The first five atom37 places (N, CA, C, CB, O) and aatype in JSON, in Angstrom:
{
  "aatype": [20, 20, 20, 20, 20, 20, 20, 20, 20, 20, 20, 20, 20, 20, 20, 20, 20, 20, 20, 20, 20, 20, 20, 20, 20, 20, 20, 20, 20, 20, 20, 20, 20, 20, 20, 20, 20, 20, 20, 20, 20, 20, 20, 20, 20, 20, 20, 20, 20, 20, 20, 20, 20, 20, 20, 20, 20, 20, 20, 20, 20, 20, 20, 20, 20, 20, 20, 20, 20, 20, 20, 20, 20, 20, 20, 20, 20, 20, 20, 20, 20, 20, 20, 20, 20, 20, 20, 20, 20, 20, 20, 20, 20, 20, 20, 20, 20, 20, 20, 20, 20, 20, 20, 20, 20, 20, 20, 20, 20, 20, 20, 20],
  "atom_mask": [
    [1, 1, 1, 1, 1],
    [1, 1, 1, 1, 1],
    [1, 1, 1, 1, 1],
    [1, 1, 1, 1, 1],
    [1, 1, 1, 1, 1],
    [1, 1, 1, 1, 1],
    [1, 1, 1, 1, 1],
    [1, 1, 1, 1, 1],
    [1, 1, 1, 1, 1],
    [1, 1, 1, 1, 1],
    [1, 1, 1, 1, 1],
    [1, 1, 1, 1, 1],
    [1, 1, 1, 1, 1],
    [1, 1, 1, 1, 1],
    [1, 1, 1, 1, 1],
    [1, 1, 1, 1, 1],
    [1, 1, 1, 1, 1],
    [1, 1, 1, 1, 1],
    [1, 1, 1, 1, 1],
    [1, 1, 1, 1, 1],
    [1, 1, 1, 1, 1],
    [1, 1, 1, 1, 1],
    [1, 1, 1, 1, 1],
    [1, 1, 1, 1, 1],
    [1, 1, 1, 1, 1],
    [1, 1, 1, 1, 1],
    [1, 1, 1, 1, 1],
    [1, 1, 1, 1, 1],
    [1, 1, 1, 1, 1],
    [1, 1, 1, 1, 1],
    [1, 1, 1, 1, 1],
    [1, 1, 1, 1, 1],
    [1, 1, 1, 1, 1],
    [1, 1, 1, 1, 1],
    [1, 1, 1, 1, 1],
    [1, 1, 1, 1, 1],
    [1, 1, 1, 1, 1],
    [1, 1, 1, 1, 1],
    [1, 1, 1, 1, 1],
    [1, 1, 1, 1, 1],
    [1, 1, 1, 1, 1],
    [1, 1, 1, 1, 1],
    [1, 1, 1, 1, 1],
    [1, 1, 1, 1, 1],
    [1, 1, 1, 1, 1],
    [1, 1, 1, 1, 1],
    [1, 1, 1, 1, 1],
    [1, 1, 1, 1, 1],
    [1, 1, 1, 1, 1],
    [1, 1, 1, 1, 1],
    [1, 1, 1, 1, 1],
    [1, 1, 1, 1, 1],
    [1, 1, 1, 1, 1],
    [1, 1, 1, 1, 1],
    [1, 1, 1, 1, 1],
    [1, 1, 1, 1, 1],
    [1, 1, 1, 1, 1],
    [1, 1, 1, 1, 1],
    [1, 1, 1, 1, 1],
    [1, 1, 1, 1, 1],
    [1, 1, 1, 1, 1],
    [1, 1, 1, 1, 1],
    [1, 1, 1, 1, 1],
    [1, 1, 1, 1, 1],
    [1, 1, 1, 1, 1],
    [1, 1, 1, 1, 1],
    [1, 1, 1, 1, 1],
    [1, 1, 1, 1, 1],
    [1, 1, 1, 1, 1],
    [1, 1, 1, 1, 1],
    [1, 1, 1, 1, 1],
    [1, 1, 1, 1, 1],
    [1, 1, 1, 1, 1],
    [1, 1, 1, 1, 1],
    [1, 1, 1, 1, 1],
    [1, 1, 1, 1, 1],
    [1, 1, 1, 1, 1],
    [1, 1, 1, 1, 1],
    [1, 1, 1, 1, 1],
    [1, 1, 1, 1, 1],
    [1, 1, 1, 1, 1],
    [1, 1, 1, 1, 1],
    [1, 1, 1, 1, 1],
    [1, 1, 1, 1, 1],
    [1, 1, 1, 1, 1],
    [1, 1, 1, 1, 1],
    [1, 1, 1, 1, 1],
    [1, 1, 1, 1, 1],
    [1, 1, 1, 1, 1],
    [1, 1, 1, 1, 1],
    [1, 1, 1, 1, 1],
    [1, 1, 1, 1, 1],
    [1, 1, 1, 1, 1],
    [1, 1, 1, 1, 1],
    [1, 1, 1, 1, 1],
    [1, 1, 1, 1, 1],
    [1, 1, 1, 1, 1],
    [1, 1, 1, 1, 1],
    [1, 1, 1, 1, 1],
    [1, 1, 1, 1, 1],
    [1, 1, 1, 1, 1],
    [1, 1, 1, 1, 1],
    [1, 1, 1, 1, 1],
    [1, 1, 1, 1, 1],
    [1, 1, 1, 1, 1],
    [1, 1, 1, 1, 1],
    [1, 1, 1, 1, 1],
    [1, 1, 1, 1, 1],
    [1, 1, 1, 1, 1],
    [1, 1, 1, 1, 1],
    [1, 1, 1, 1, 1],
    [1, 1, 1, 1, 1]
  ],
  "atom_positions": [
    [[0.86, -1.18, 0.0], [0.0, 0.0, 0.0], [0.9, 1.24, 0.0], [-0.98, 0.0, 1.24], [1.79, 1.36, 0.84]],
    [[0.67, 2.17, -0.96], [1.5, 3.38, -1.0], [0.98, 4.43, -0.01], [1.53, 3.96, -2.42], [-0.05, 4.23, 0.63]],
    [[1.71, 5.54, 0.09], [1.35, 6.58, 1.07], [-0.03, 7.16, 0.82], [2.38, 7.69, 1.04], [-0.78, 7.4, 1.76]],
    [[-0.36, 7.4, -0.45], [-1.68, 7.96, -0.76], [-2.79, 7.02, -0.3], [-1.8, 8.25, -2.26], [-3.76, 7.45, 0.31]],
    [[-2.63, 5.72, -0.61], [-3.63, 4.74, -0.16], [-3.75, 4.74, 1.36], [-3.27, 3.33, -0.67], [-4.85, 4.67, 1.89]],
    [[-2.62, 4.82, 2.05], [-2.62, 4.8, 3.52], [-3.33, 6.03, 4.09], [-1.19, 4.73, 4.05], [-4.08, 5.92, 5.06]],
    [[-3.09, 7.2, 3.47], [-3.73, 8.42, 3.96], [-5.24, 8.36, 3.74], [-3.15, 9.67, 3.25], [-6.01, 8.72, 4.64]],
    [[-5.67, 7.9, 2.57], [-7.11, 7.78, 2.3], [-7.75, 6.78, 3.25], [-7.35, 7.36, 0.84], [-8.83, 7.04, 3.78]],
    [[-7.11, 5.65, 3.46], [-7.64, 4.65, 4.4], [-7.74, 5.22, 5.81], [-6.76, 3.38, 4.4], [-8.73, 5.0, 6.51]],
    [[-6.72, 5.95, 6.23], [-6.74, 6.56, 7.57], [-7.84, 7.61, 7.69], [-5.37, 7.2, 7.89], [-8.48, 7.72, 8.73]],
    [[-8.07, 8.38, 6.59], [-9.13, 9.38, 6.63], [-10.49, 8.71, 6.84], [-9.15, 10.2, 5.33], [-11.29, 9.15, 7.66]],
    [[-10.74, 7.64, 6.09], [-12.01, 6.94, 6.26], [-12.14, 6.37, 7.66], [-12.15, 5.83, 5.23], [-13.21, 6.45, 8.26]],
    [[-11.07, 5.8, 8.17], [-11.11, 5.24, 9.52], [-11.36, 6.32, 10.56], [-9.81, 4.5, 9.82], [-12.04, 6.08, 11.56]],
    [[-10.82, 7.52, 10.34], [-10.96, 8.58, 11.33], [-12.38, 9.13, 11.43], [-10.02, 9.7, 11.01], [-12.75, 9.69, 12.46]],
    [[-13.19, 8.98, 10.37], [-14.56, 9.49, 10.42], [-15.56, 8.42, 10.85], [-14.96, 10.04, 9.08], [-16.75, 8.69, 10.95]],
    [[-15.08, 7.23, 11.11], [-15.95, 6.13, 11.54], [-16.03, 6.08, 13.06], [-15.44, 4.78, 10.98], [-15.06, 6.42, 13.75]],
    [[-17.15, 5.67, 13.57], [-17.29, 5.47, 15.01], [-18.3, 4.37, 15.25], [-17.72, 6.78, 15.73], [-19.18, 4.12, 14.43]],
    [[-18.16, 3.74, 16.38], [-19.04, 2.65, 16.76], [-20.28, 3.21, 17.46], [-18.3, 1.64, 17.67], [-20.25, 4.33, 17.98]],
    [[-21.34, 2.45, 17.48], [-22.56, 2.86, 18.18], [-22.23, 3.2, 19.61], [-23.65, 1.75, 18.11], [-21.45, 2.49, 20.26]],
    [[-22.81, 4.28, 20.12], [-22.6, 4.68, 21.5], [-21.63, 5.83, 21.65], [-22.12, 3.52, 22.3], [-21.7, 6.57, 22.63]],
    [[-20.7, 6.01, 20.7], [-19.72, 7.1, 20.83], [-20.39, 8.46, 20.72], [-18.64, 6.99, 19.77], [-20.16, 9.32, 21.57]],
    [[-21.21, 8.67, 19.69], [-21.84, 9.97, 19.49], [-22.76, 10.34, 20.65], [-22.62, 9.98, 18.2], [-22.67, 11.47, 21.14]],
    [[-23.63, 9.45, 21.12], [-24.46, 9.81, 22.28], [-23.62, 10.15, 23.52], [-25.42, 8.68, 22.61], [-24.01, 11.02, 24.29]],
    [[-22.49, 9.48, 23.73], [-21.68, 9.78, 24.9], [-21.06, 11.16, 24.78], [-20.58, 8.71, 25.09], [-20.94, 11.87, 25.78]],
    [[-20.65, 11.58, 23.58], [-20.13, 12.92, 23.38], [-21.21, 13.96, 23.67], [-19.59, 13.09, 21.94], [-20.97, 14.94, 24.37]],
    [[-22.4, 13.73, 23.13], [-23.5, 14.66, 23.35], [-23.85, 14.74, 24.83], [-24.74, 14.23, 22.54], [-24.09, 15.83, 25.36]],
    [[-23.89, 13.59, 25.51], [-24.17, 13.58, 26.95], [-23.15, 14.4, 27.71], [-24.21, 12.15, 27.49], [-23.51, 15.18, 28.59]],
    [[-21.86, 14.23, 27.38], [-20.79, 14.97, 28.06], [-20.94, 16.47, 27.82], [-19.41, 14.49, 27.58], [-20.83, 17.26, 28.75]],
    [[-21.21, 16.87, 26.56], [-21.38, 18.27, 26.23], [-22.58, 18.87, 26.96], [-21.54, 18.45, 24.71], [-22.49, 19.97, 27.51]],
    [[-23.7, 18.15, 26.98], [-24.89, 18.63, 27.68], [-24.67, 18.72, 29.18], [-26.08, 17.73, 27.39], [-25.23, 19.6, 29.83]],
    [[-23.86, 17.81, 29.75], [-23.53, 17.88, 31.18], [-22.72, 19.13, 31.49], [-22.75, 16.62, 31.61], [-22.93, 19.76, 32.53]],
    [[-21.8, 19.51, 30.6], [-21.02, 20.74, 30.81], [-21.93, 21.96, 30.8], [-19.93, 20.88, 29.73], [-21.73, 22.89, 31.58]],
    [[-22.93, 21.97, 29.93], [-23.87, 23.09, 29.87], [-24.73, 23.1, 31.13], [-24.76, 22.99, 28.6], [-24.89, 24.15, 31.76]],
    [[-25.3, 21.95, 31.5], [-26.19, 21.86, 32.66], [-25.48, 22.19, 33.96], [-26.8, 20.46, 32.75], [-26.08, 22.8, 34.85]],
    [[-24.21, 21.81, 34.09], [-23.47, 22.05, 35.34], [-23.02, 23.5, 35.48], [-22.26, 21.14, 35.41], [-22.58, 23.9, 36.56]],
    [[-23.13, 24.27, 34.43], [-22.66, 25.64, 34.47], [-21.22, 25.79, 34.03], [-22.82, 26.19, 35.85], [-20.71, 26.91, 33.93]],
    [[-20.54, 24.67, 33.77], [-19.16, 24.71, 33.31], [-19.05, 25.42, 31.96], [-18.58, 23.29, 33.21], [-18.06, 26.1, 31.68]],
    [[-20.06, 25.25, 31.11], [-20.1, 25.88, 29.8], [-21.47, 26.53, 29.61], [-19.8, 24.84, 28.67], [-22.29, 26.04, 28.83]],
    [[-21.71, 27.65, 30.33], [-23.04, 28.28, 30.25], [-23.3, 28.98, 28.92], [-23.19, 29.27, 31.37], [-24.45, 29.16, 28.52]],
    [[-22.23, 29.38, 28.24], [-22.38, 30.01, 26.93], [-21.09, 29.78, 26.15], [-22.71, 31.53, 27.05], [-20.05, 29.46, 26.72]],
    [[-21.19, 29.98, 24.84], [-20.04, 29.76, 23.97], [-20.19, 30.66, 22.77], [-19.91, 28.26, 23.54], [-21.29, 30.78, 22.22]],
    [[-19.1, 31.31, 22.34], [-19.13, 32.19, 21.18], [-17.94, 31.9, 20.3], [-19.15, 33.68, 21.6], [-16.82, 31.74, 20.79]],
    [[-18.17, 31.82, 18.98], [-17.1, 31.64, 18.01], [-17.31, 32.66, 16.91], [-17.07, 30.19, 17.44], [-18.4, 32.75, 16.35]],
    [[-16.28, 33.43, 16.61], [-16.39, 34.47, 15.59], [-15.26, 34.41, 14.59], [-16.43, 35.83, 16.23], [-14.14, 34.0, 14.92]],
    [[-15.55, 34.83, 13.37], [-14.57, 34.79, 12.29], [-13.61, 35.97, 12.41], [-15.28, 34.81, 10.92], [-14.03, 37.1, 12.67]],
    [[-12.31, 35.71, 12.21], [-11.29, 36.74, 12.2], [-10.99, 37.2, 10.77], [-10.01, 36.23, 12.86], [-10.91, 38.4, 10.51]],
    [[-10.84, 36.26, 9.86], [-10.64, 36.56, 8.45], [-10.99, 35.33, 7.63], [-9.18, 36.99, 8.18], [-11.15, 34.23, 8.15]],
    [[-11.11, 35.55, 6.32], [-11.51, 34.47, 5.43], [-10.73, 34.56, 4.12], [-13.03, 34.52, 5.15], [-10.47, 35.65, 3.61]],
    [[-10.36, 33.42, 3.59], [-9.75, 33.31, 2.26], [-10.6, 32.32, 1.47], [-8.22, 32.84, 2.35], [-10.78, 31.17, 1.89]],
    [[-11.12, 32.76, 0.33], [-12.03, 31.93, -0.46], [-11.48, 31.7, -1.85], [-13.42, 32.57, -0.55], [-11.02, 32.64, -2.5]],
    [[-11.53, 30.46, -2.31], [-11.18, 30.09, -3.67], [-12.41, 29.48, -4.32], [-9.96, 29.1, -3.71], [-12.98, 28.52, -3.81]],
    [[-12.83, 30.05, -5.45], [-14.0, 29.56, -6.18], [-13.55, 28.9, -7.47], [-14.99, 30.7, -6.47], [-12.62, 29.36, -8.13]],
    [[-14.23, 27.82, -7.82], [-14.03, 27.16, -9.1], [-15.39, 26.65, -9.55], [-12.97, 25.99, -9.0], [-15.79, 25.53, -9.21]],
    [[-16.1, 27.49, -10.32], [-17.44, 27.13, -10.77], [-18.36, 26.92, -9.59], [-17.41, 25.87, -11.63], [-18.59, 27.84, -8.8]],
    [[-18.9, 25.7, -9.47], [-19.85, 25.42, -8.4], [-19.19, 24.78, -7.17], [-20.94, 24.51, -8.91], [-19.85, 24.16, -6.35]],
    [[-17.85, 24.94, -7.07], [-17.11, 24.45, -5.9], [-16.4, 25.62, -5.24], [-16.1, 23.34, -6.29], [-16.01, 26.58, -5.9]],
    [[-16.22, 25.53, -3.92], [-15.48, 26.55, -3.19], [-14.69, 25.91, -2.07], [-16.43, 27.64, -2.64], [-15.11, 24.92, -1.47]],
    [[-13.53, 26.51, -1.79], [-12.75, 26.12, -0.63], [-12.54, 27.38, 0.18], [-11.38, 25.43, -1.03], [-12.07, 28.39, -0.34]],
    [[-12.88, 27.33, 1.46], [-12.78, 28.49, 2.34], [-11.87, 28.14, 3.51], [-14.18, 28.94, 2.83], [-12.07, 27.13, 4.19]],
    [[-10.87, 29.0, 3.75], [-10.1, 28.97, 4.99], [-10.64, 30.11, 5.83], [-8.54, 29.09, 4.74], [-10.62, 31.26, 5.4]],
    [[-11.1, 29.8, 7.02], [-11.71, 30.8, 7.88], [-11.05, 30.76, 9.25], [-13.24, 30.58, 7.99], [-11.2, 29.79, 9.99]],
    [[-10.32, 31.82, 9.59], [-9.7, 31.91, 10.91], [-10.77, 32.33, 11.91], [-8.5, 32.93, 10.92], [-11.62, 33.17, 11.61]],
    [[-10.73, 31.74, 13.1], [-11.76, 32.02, 14.11], [-11.14, 32.15, 15.49], [-12.83, 30.93, 14.11], [-10.0, 31.75, 15.73]],
    [[-11.93, 32.71, 16.39], [-11.58, 32.73, 17.81], [-12.79, 32.28, 18.6], [-11.1, 34.15, 18.27], [-13.93, 32.49, 18.18]],
    [[-12.54, 31.65, 19.74], [-13.64, 31.2, 20.61], [-13.51, 31.87, 21.97], [-13.64, 29.65, 20.75], [-12.41, 32.1, 22.47]],
    [[-14.66, 32.15, 22.54], [-14.76, 32.77, 23.86], [-16.0, 32.19, 24.55], [-14.84, 34.34, 23.76], [-16.89, 31.67, 23.88]],
    [[-16.06, 32.28, 25.85], [-17.27, 31.83, 26.57], [-18.44, 32.74, 26.24], [-17.04, 31.8, 28.1], [-19.57, 32.28, 26.1]],
    [[-18.17, 34.06, 26.12], [-19.16, 35.04, 25.69], [-18.48, 35.94, 24.66], [-19.72, 35.88, 26.91], [-17.25, 35.95, 24.55]],
    [[-19.28, 36.7, 23.92], [-18.73, 37.56, 22.86], [-17.63, 38.48, 23.38], [-19.85, 38.4, 22.24], [-16.63, 38.69, 22.69]],
    [[-17.78, 39.02, 24.56], [-16.79, 39.95, 25.13], [-15.87, 39.28, 26.15], [-17.5, 41.11, 25.78], [-15.05, 39.96, 26.76]],
    [[-16.0, 37.97, 26.33], [-15.21, 37.27, 27.33], [-13.76, 37.07, 26.92], [-15.82, 35.94, 27.61], [-13.33, 37.47, 25.84]],
    [[-13.01, 36.44, 27.82], [-11.6, 36.16, 27.57], [-11.45, 35.16, 26.43], [-10.93, 35.62, 28.85], [-12.28, 34.26, 26.25]],
    [[-10.4, 35.33, 25.66], [-10.1, 34.44, 24.55], [-9.82, 33.04, 25.07], [-8.91, 34.97, 23.73], [-9.0, 32.86, 25.97]],
    [[-10.49, 32.04, 24.48], [-10.24, 30.63, 24.82], [-9.29, 29.99, 23.83], [-11.56, 29.85, 24.87], [-8.27, 29.42, 24.21]],
    [[-9.63, 30.08, 22.54], [-8.85, 29.44, 21.48], [-8.95, 30.26, 20.21], [-9.33, 28.0, 21.24], [-9.86, 31.08, 20.04]],
    [[-8.0, 30.01, 19.32], [-8.07, 30.49, 17.95], [-7.73, 29.32, 17.05], [-7.11, 31.71, 17.7], [-7.07, 28.37, 17.48]],
    [[-8.18, 29.38, 15.81], [-7.88, 28.3, 14.89], [-8.3, 28.66, 13.48], [-8.57, 27.03, 15.32], [-8.7, 29.79, 13.2]],
    [[-8.2, 27.68, 12.6], [-8.61, 27.85, 11.2], [-9.5, 26.69, 10.81], [-7.38, 27.95, 10.25], [-9.15, 25.53, 11.01]],
    [[-10.65, 27.0, 10.25], [-11.54, 26.0, 9.65], [-11.22, 25.91, 8.17], [-13.04, 26.37, 9.88], [-11.05, 26.93, 7.5]],
    [[-11.13, 24.7, 7.65], [-10.99, 24.46, 6.23], [-12.31, 23.85, 5.78], [-9.76, 23.51, 5.9], [-12.68, 22.75, 6.2]],
    [[-13.03, 24.59, 4.93], [-14.4, 24.22, 4.57], [-14.52, 24.04, 3.07], [-15.4, 25.28, 5.07], [-14.12, 24.92, 2.3]],
    [[-15.07, 22.91, 2.64], [-15.33, 22.66, 1.23], [-16.84, 22.76, 1.0], [-14.79, 21.26, 0.79], [-17.64, 22.22, 1.77]],
    [[-17.21, 23.47, -0.05], [-18.61, 23.7, -0.35], [-18.9, 23.41, -1.82], [-19.01, 25.15, 0.0], [-18.0, 23.43, -2.66]],
    [[-20.17, 23.15, -2.12], [-20.61, 23.0, -3.51], [-21.95, 23.69, -3.66], [-20.71, 21.49, -3.92], [-22.71, 23.83, -2.7]],
    [[-22.23, 24.13, -4.88], [-23.48, 24.83, -5.15], [-24.39, 23.91, -5.94], [-23.23, 26.15, -5.93], [-24.0, 23.33, -6.95]],
    [[-25.63, 23.78, -5.46], [-26.61, 22.94, -6.11], [-27.96, 23.65, -6.02], [-26.67, 21.52, -5.47], [-28.35, 24.1, -4.95]],
    [[-28.66, 23.74, -7.14], [-29.98, 24.37, -7.2], [-29.96, 25.78, -6.61], [-31.01, 23.51, -6.47], [-30.89, 26.19, -5.91]],
    [[-28.89, 26.52, -6.91], [-28.8, 27.91, -6.46], [-28.42, 28.1, -5.01], [-30.07, 28.58, -6.7], [-28.5, 29.22, -4.5]],
    [[-28.02, 27.05, -4.34], [-27.7, 27.14, -2.9], [-26.34, 26.51, -2.63], [-28.79, 26.45, -2.04], [-25.99, 25.5, -3.24]],
    [[-25.58, 27.11, -1.73], [-24.3, 26.53, -1.31], [-24.52, 25.54, -0.19], [-23.33, 27.64, -0.87], [-25.31, 25.78, 0.73]],
    [[-23.81, 24.42, -0.26], [-23.88, 23.38, 0.77], [-22.46, 23.07, 1.24], [-24.58, 22.1, 0.22], [-21.53, 23.02, 0.44]],
    [[-22.3, 22.86, 2.52], [-21.01, 22.42, 3.05], [-20.91, 20.92, 2.88], [-20.84, 22.82, 4.56], [-21.78, 20.17, 3.31]],
    [[-19.83, 20.5, 2.23], [-19.64, 19.07, 2.04], [-18.64, 18.49, 3.03], [-19.19, 18.78, 0.63], [-18.71, 17.3, 3.36]],
    [[-17.7, 19.31, 3.51], [-16.71, 18.82, 4.47], [-16.08, 19.99, 5.2], [-15.62, 17.98, 3.75], [-16.01, 21.1, 4.69]],
    [[-15.63, 19.71, 6.41], [-14.93, 20.73, 7.19], [-13.97, 20.04, 8.15], [-15.93, 21.63, 7.96], [-14.3, 19.04, 8.78]],
    [[-12.78, 20.6, 8.24], [-11.84, 20.2, 9.27], [-11.3, 21.47, 9.91], [-10.68, 19.32, 8.68], [-11.4, 22.55, 9.32]],
    [[-10.75, 21.37, 11.08], [-10.22, 22.55, 11.74], [-8.93, 22.2, 12.47], [-11.24, 23.14, 12.71], [-8.66, 21.05, 12.8]],
    [[-8.15, 23.26, 12.69], [-6.9, 23.13, 13.43], [-6.83, 24.28, 14.41], [-5.66, 23.13, 12.47], [-6.9, 25.45, 14.02]],
    [[-6.7, 23.97, 15.68], [-6.53, 25.01, 16.68], [-5.11, 25.53, 16.63], [-6.85, 24.48, 18.09], [-4.17, 24.83, 16.25]],
    [[-4.98, 26.78, 17.02], [-3.67, 27.39, 17.14], [-2.94, 26.73, 18.3], [-3.78, 28.93, 17.34], [-3.56, 26.36, 19.3]],
    [[-1.65, 26.59, 18.2], [-0.84, 26.01, 19.26], [0.55, 26.62, 19.26], [-0.76, 24.49, 19.11], [0.84, 27.54, 18.5]],
    [[1.39, 26.09, 20.1], [2.75, 26.62, 20.22], [3.49, 26.57, 18.88], [3.53, 25.83, 21.27], [4.23, 27.49, 18.55]],
    [[3.28, 25.51, 18.12], [3.99, 25.33, 16.85], [3.19, 25.78, 15.63], [4.37, 23.9, 16.69], [3.72, 25.78, 14.52]],
    [[1.94, 26.14, 15.81], [1.09, 26.58, 14.7], [0.39, 27.87, 15.12], [0.03, 25.46, 14.3], [-0.46, 27.86, 16.01]],
    [[0.77, 28.97, 14.48], [0.21, 30.27, 14.81], [-0.68, 30.77, 13.69], [1.33, 31.28, 15.1], [-0.38, 30.55, 12.52]],
    [[-1.76, 31.45, 14.03], [-2.69, 32.02, 13.06], [-2.17, 33.39, 12.64], [-4.14, 32.12, 13.64], [-1.94, 34.24, 13.5]],
    [[-1.98, 33.64, 11.33], [-1.56, 34.97, 10.9], [-2.67, 35.98, 11.13], [-1.15, 34.95, 9.42], [-3.84, 35.61, 11.24]],
    [[-2.31, 37.27, 11.2], [-3.29, 38.33, 11.43], [-4.23, 38.52, 10.25], [-2.59, 39.63, 11.73], [-5.32, 39.06, 10.4]],
    [[-3.8, 38.09, 9.05], [-4.64, 38.17, 7.86], [-4.3, 36.99, 6.97], [-4.44, 39.52, 7.11], [-3.27, 36.34, 7.15]],
    [[-5.17, 36.69, 5.99], [-4.91, 35.52, 5.13], [-3.64, 35.7, 4.31], [-6.1, 35.27, 4.2], [-3.23, 36.82, 4.03]],
    [[-3.05, 34.6, 3.93], [-1.88, 34.63, 3.04], [-2.34, 35.03, 1.66], [-1.15, 33.24, 2.99], [-3.3, 34.45, 1.13]],
    [[-1.73, 35.96, 1.09], [-2.1, 36.44, -0.26], [-0.98, 36.15, -1.22], [-2.43, 37.96, -0.25], [-1.08, 36.47, -2.4]]
  ]
}
């Protein structure tokens, strides 16, 4: 198996889950809300870079998260979003994200 085959196989494996995983995630998230640990959450866009090709689009969108709109900064990151247009409407077909970290910093504006 070559590297490309291995990456594609790993991608498919990473989006798979067994019964019970999704409900447990939802239960944990709802417990954080109910306990007051996460009473509110806000995520806002910092900048966007869009590439269009006919009825397809790829968007890189830098974001920041806070407990409230004016609250302390929790995280920053970049969403990579793939979209397609069908019947006059845009649909999201896939999205992945990467949080900012010590080794990965979000630029103040998109790369041009």
